[in-house]
Steps between C-alpha positions, in 0.01 A plus 500: 500500500125472547237733362380738770575818690865599549581540868875544521835541335717803441314599181168503687652699788644764264176536305306519827723781634482705181128467434405555864707821505313616192164395653431269207276199563626183335479124498781263403398162361713206395362354178631292208677700227241420230220636718716804583539584130126457448390725789756767407377507140139507619573793730405308813846549652714813470847350543696180542828394654708202404718379783 
């Protein structure tokens, strides 16, 4: 899977439905796991999903 913006899949659809209902703005990015750990620890991202 390439690094970039997630555009589909059941996980993305479920997250989209939930967060839109709650009026929460969000962005889903596909990044390598090492970078994910780094940005989570740095506080740049709030959450991660492993699928």
